[in-house]
C-alpha positions as CSV (number, residue, x, y, z in Angstrom):
1,M,148.2,0.0,189.2
2,D,151.3,-1.4,190.8
3,W,154.5,-1.8,189.0
4,A,157.4,-3.9,190.2
5,N,160.8,-2.9,188.8
6,G,159.2,-1.9,185.5
7,S,157.4,-5.2,185.1
8,S,153.9,-5.9,183.9
9,P,151.0,-4.2,185.7
10,T,148.9,-6.1,188.3
11,G,145.6,-5.2,186.7
12,F,143.5,-2.9,184.5
13,I,140.4,-0.8,185.1
14,L,137.9,-1.6,182.4
15,L,135.9,1.7,181.9
16,G,133.4,-0.2,179.7
17,F,130.0,1.6,179.9
18,S,130.7,3.5,183.1
19,A,129.9,6.7,181.3
20,H,126.3,5.4,181.0
21,P,125.6,4.1,184.5
22,R,121.8,4.0,184.0
23,L,122.4,1.8,180.9
24,E,124.5,-0.8,182.7
25,A,121.6,-2.7,184.3
26,V,120.0,-3.0,180.9
27,L,123.2,-4.2,179.4
28,F,123.7,-6.7,182.2
29,L,120.4,-8.3,181.3
30,F,121.2,-8.1,177.6
31,V,124.5,-9.9,178.0
32,L,123.1,-12.5,180.4
33,F,120.2,-13.3,178.1
34,F,122.3,-13.7,175.0
35,Y,125.0,-15.6,176.8
36,L,122.5,-18.2,178.1
37,L,120.9,-18.3,174.7
38,T,124.3,-18.9,173.1
39,L,125.0,-21.8,175.4
40,L,121.6,-23.3,174.8
41,G,121.5,-22.9,171.0
42,N,125.1,-24.0,170.3
43,F,125.0,-27.0,172.7
44,A,121.7,-28.1,171.0
45,I,123.4,-27.9,167.6
46,M,126.4,-30.0,168.9
47,A,124.0,-32.5,170.5
48,V,121.9,-33.2,167.4
49,S,124.9,-33.2,165.1
50,Y,126.4,-36.0,167.3
51,L,123.3,-38.0,168.0
52,D,121.5,-37.9,164.7
53,P,123.2,-40.2,162.1
54,A,121.5,-38.2,159.3
55,L,123.7,-35.2,160.3
56,H,127.0,-37.1,160.2
57,T,128.1,-35.2,157.2
58,P,131.0,-32.7,156.6
59,M,128.6,-29.7,156.7
60,Y,127.4,-30.6,160.2
61,F,130.8,-31.6,161.3
62,F,132.0,-28.0,160.5
63,L,128.9,-26.6,162.0
64,S,129.6,-28.4,165.3
65,N,133.1,-26.9,165.3
66,L,131.6,-23.5,164.8
67,S,129.2,-24.0,167.7
68,L,132.0,-25.2,170.0
69,L,134.0,-22.2,168.9
70,D,131.2,-19.8,169.6
71,V,130.5,-21.2,173.1
72,C,134.2,-20.9,174.0
73,F,134.5,-17.4,172.5
74,T,131.5,-16.0,174.4
75,T,132.5,-17.8,177.6
76,S,135.9,-16.1,177.5
77,L,134.3,-12.7,177.5
78,A,130.7,-12.8,179.0
79,P,131.4,-13.7,182.7
80,Q,133.9,-10.9,183.2
81,T,131.6,-8.5,181.4
82,L,128.7,-9.5,183.6
83,V,130.8,-9.0,186.7
84,N,131.9,-5.5,185.6
85,L,128.3,-4.5,184.7
86,R,126.9,-5.8,188.0
87,G,129.0,-3.9,190.5
88,P,131.1,-0.7,191.0
89,A,134.4,-2.6,190.7
90,K,135.4,-2.7,187.1
91,T,138.8,-4.3,187.2
92,I,140.5,-7.3,185.7
93,T,143.8,-8.7,186.7
94,Y,146.7,-8.5,184.4
95,G,146.8,-12.3,184.1
96,G,143.0,-12.3,183.4
97,C,143.5,-9.7,180.7
98,V,146.3,-11.7,179.1
99,V,144.2,-14.9,179.1
100,Q,141.2,-13.1,177.7
101,L,143.3,-11.5,174.9
102,Y,145.0,-14.7,173.8
103,V,141.8,-16.8,173.9
104,S,139.4,-14.4,172.3
105,L,141.9,-13.5,169.6
106,A,142.6,-17.2,168.8
107,L,138.9,-18.1,168.7
108,G,138.0,-15.0,166.6
109,S,140.8,-15.8,164.1
110,T,139.8,-19.4,163.9
111,E,136.2,-18.5,163.0
112,C,137.4,-16.4,160.1
113,I,139.2,-19.4,158.6
114,L,136.5,-21.9,159.6
115,L,133.8,-20.0,157.7
116,A,136.0,-20.1,154.6
117,V,136.4,-23.8,155.0
118,M,132.6,-24.2,155.3
119,A,132.3,-22.3,152.0
120,L,134.7,-24.7,150.4
121,D,132.6,-27.6,151.7
122,R,129.5,-26.1,150.1
123,Y,131.4,-25.5,146.8
124,E,132.4,-29.2,146.7
125,A,128.9,-30.4,147.5
126,V,127.2,-28.3,144.9
127,C,129.8,-28.0,142.1
128,R,131.4,-31.4,142.4
129,P,128.7,-33.7,143.8
130,L,130.0,-36.9,142.3
131,H,133.4,-36.5,143.9
132,Y,132.1,-34.9,147.1
133,V,132.2,-38.0,149.3
134,V,135.8,-38.8,148.3
135,I,137.1,-35.2,148.4
136,M,135.5,-34.3,151.8
137,S,136.4,-37.5,153.6
138,P,136.3,-37.6,157.4
139,R,140.1,-37.4,157.4
140,V,140.2,-34.3,155.2
141,C,137.4,-32.7,157.2
142,Q,139.4,-33.2,160.4
143,Q,142.5,-31.8,158.8
144,L,140.7,-28.7,157.6
145,A,139.1,-28.1,161.0
146,S,142.5,-28.6,162.7
147,A,144.1,-26.2,160.3
148,S,141.5,-23.6,161.2
149,W,142.1,-23.9,164.9
150,L,145.8,-24.0,164.6
151,S,145.9,-20.9,162.4
152,G,143.8,-19.0,164.9
153,L,146.2,-20.1,167.7
154,A,149.2,-19.1,165.8
155,N,147.8,-15.6,165.1
156,S,147.0,-15.2,168.7
157,L,150.4,-16.3,170.0
158,I,152.2,-13.9,167.6
159,H,149.9,-10.9,167.6
160,A,148.9,-10.8,171.3
161,T,152.5,-11.4,172.4
162,F,153.7,-8.5,170.2
163,T,151.0,-6.3,171.7
164,L,151.7,-7.2,175.3
165,Q,155.4,-6.3,175.0
166,L,154.5,-2.6,174.7
167,P,155.4,-0.5,177.7
168,L,152.3,1.1,179.3
169,C,154.2,3.5,181.7
170,G,151.5,3.2,184.4
171,N,148.5,3.6,182.1
172,H,145.8,1.2,183.4
173,R,142.5,2.7,182.4
174,L,141.3,0.5,179.5
175,D,138.5,2.3,177.6
176,H,136.6,-0.9,176.8
177,F,134.7,-3.7,178.4
178,I,137.1,-6.4,177.3
179,C,140.8,-6.7,176.7
180,E,141.4,-6.3,172.9
181,V,144.4,-5.2,170.8
182,P,143.2,-1.7,169.6
183,A,142.3,-0.7,173.2
184,L,145.6,-1.9,174.6
185,L,147.5,-0.1,171.8
186,K,146.0,3.2,173.0
187,L,147.6,2.7,176.5
188,A,151.1,2.3,175.1
189,C,153.5,5.2,175.9
190,V,155.6,4.6,172.8
191,D,155.1,4.9,169.1
192,T,152.7,2.0,168.0
193,T,153.0,2.5,164.3
194,V,154.6,-0.9,163.8
195,N,151.9,-2.6,165.9
196,E,149.2,-0.8,164.0
197,L,150.8,-1.9,160.7
198,V,150.9,-5.5,162.0
199,L,147.3,-5.3,163.1
200,F,146.3,-4.0,159.6
201,L,148.2,-6.8,157.9
202,V,146.7,-9.4,160.1
203,S,143.3,-8.0,159.5
204,I,143.9,-8.3,155.7
205,L,145.0,-11.9,156.2
206,F,142.0,-12.9,158.3
207,L,139.3,-10.4,157.4
208,V,139.8,-9.8,153.6
209,I,141.3,-12.9,152.0
210,P,138.8,-15.4,153.5
211,P,135.7,-13.3,152.5
212,V,137.1,-12.9,149.0
213,L,137.6,-16.7,148.7
214,I,134.0,-17.2,150.1
215,L,132.6,-14.8,147.5
216,I,134.5,-16.6,144.7
217,S,133.1,-20.0,146.0
218,Y,129.6,-18.7,146.0
219,G,130.0,-17.3,142.5
220,F,130.7,-20.8,141.3
221,I,127.9,-22.2,143.5
222,T,125.4,-19.7,142.0
223,R,126.4,-20.6,138.5
224,A,126.1,-24.3,139.2
225,V,122.7,-23.9,140.9
226,L,121.3,-21.9,138.1
227,R,122.1,-24.8,135.7
228,I,119.9,-27.2,137.7
229,R,116.6,-27.7,135.9
230,S,114.6,-29.0,138.8
231,L,113.2,-26.2,140.9
232,E,113.0,-28.4,144.0
233,A,116.7,-29.4,143.7
234,R,117.6,-25.7,143.0
235,Y,115.7,-24.6,146.1
236,K,117.4,-27.2,148.2
237,A,120.8,-26.2,147.0
238,F,120.2,-22.6,147.7
239,S,118.7,-23.3,151.1
240,T,121.7,-25.3,152.3
241,C,124.0,-22.4,151.3
242,S,121.9,-19.4,152.3
243,S,122.3,-20.2,156.1
244,H,126.1,-20.2,155.8
245,L,126.1,-17.1,153.6
246,T,123.9,-15.1,156.1
247,V,126.2,-16.0,159.0
248,V,129.2,-14.9,156.9
249,V,127.7,-11.5,156.0
250,I,126.8,-10.7,159.6
251,F,130.1,-12.0,161.1
252,Y,132.5,-10.3,158.6
253,G,130.3,-7.2,158.2
254,T,130.6,-6.5,162.0
255,I,134.2,-7.4,162.5
256,I,135.5,-5.6,159.3
257,Y,133.7,-2.4,160.5
258,M,135.5,-2.8,163.9
259,Y,139.0,-3.4,162.7
260,L,139.4,-2.0,159.2
261,Q,138.0,1.5,159.5
262,P,140.4,4.5,159.8
263,S,141.3,5.1,163.4
264,D,140.5,8.9,163.2
265,S,136.9,8.1,162.3
266,Y,136.5,5.6,165.1
267,A,134.0,6.7,167.8
268,Q,134.9,4.9,171.0
269,D,131.4,4.6,172.4
270,Q,130.1,3.4,169.0
271,G,132.9,0.9,168.9
272,K,132.0,-0.5,172.3
273,F,128.4,-1.2,171.2
274,I,129.5,-2.8,168.0
275,S,131.9,-5.0,169.9
276,L,129.1,-5.9,172.3
277,F,127.0,-7.0,169.3
278,Y,129.9,-8.9,167.8
279,T,130.9,-10.7,171.1
280,M,127.4,-11.4,172.5
281,V,124.9,-11.5,169.7
282,T,126.8,-12.9,166.8
283,P,127.6,-16.3,168.5
284,I,123.9,-17.1,168.8
285,L,123.1,-16.2,165.2
286,S,124.7,-19.4,163.7
287,P,122.5,-21.9,165.5
288,L,119.4,-19.6,165.2
289,I,119.8,-19.2,161.4
290,Y,120.6,-22.8,160.8
291,T,117.7,-23.9,162.9
292,L,115.2,-21.6,161.2
293,W,116.3,-22.3,157.6
294,N,117.4,-26.0,157.8
295,K,114.8,-28.7,157.8
296,D,117.3,-31.4,158.8
297,V,118.3,-29.5,161.9
298,K,114.7,-28.7,162.8
299,G,113.8,-32.3,162.4
300,A,116.7,-33.5,164.6
301,L,115.8,-30.9,167.3
302,R,112.2,-32.2,167.3
303,K,113.4,-35.7,167.7
304,L,115.8,-34.7,170.5
305,L,113.1,-32.8,172.4
306,S,110.7,-35.8,172.0
307,G,113.3,-38.2,173.3
308,K,113.7,-40.1,170.0
309,L,117.4,-39.2,169.7
310,C,119.5,-41.4,172.1
311,P,123.3,-41.4,172.6
312,L,125.1,-43.4,169.9
313,R,126.0,-46.9,171.0
314,T,129.4,-48.4,170.1
């Protein structure tokens, strides 16, 4: 890596899975398959949510935001990963690493908040149905979605900038397949205690508080559903919430394991495979789960495939 008057490096070597050369061809097909599946599934969700008037509700508005977020998140990581898995050159420019770090961190943080907002929407729908339309008006939904995106952007600007200011002293071998904060901290040639503390505090803010709020929301939801006498209405209420809750468990379970475990117990190879699951598999789970468990989405997809859904006319 070249340095100019102590300035930033011109690139990094992403070691990735180079220790397992025979596995790289399999991982290439794995990443390519899930990336294409993510694009197909999430674009389908966005299409039916826009085209089907029956899905013009707050729940599907937030689901469309989640699908857009997952498409952008995977696209910020998958192409570079495919290039590095395909050939012997496993490099990324410094600028490319910076962009990848800012974008992926912003989108990942946004998803943490957006999932909590979706839990709030389910709480209002189940626990306060008579006031739901007024409370979750289109304007409020747009404000909540905007707040989610802006909070992720703010976290990225602060946290990534703080990390990139660390001197690396010529270290350029990044032991990961993507540019992420923990891997970059290991390259620093100065004490990173403050950065690790900031990382821990940010993790608490985005990875602990939102799940706690989600659990509280679902506690109230469960109590409200159990009071419903009609078994059919009770089943419908549970089914609309179960998809979101499943996505929450998978998303937070994976990311909390990645960022909140003690560093001394962190196995690097194990962490790479967990990161691979989080970055490539998790984004397809949302449309897959919502499609399998939601009758409205399945019906809209059938109409889309049969040509019965047409672009909205103004």
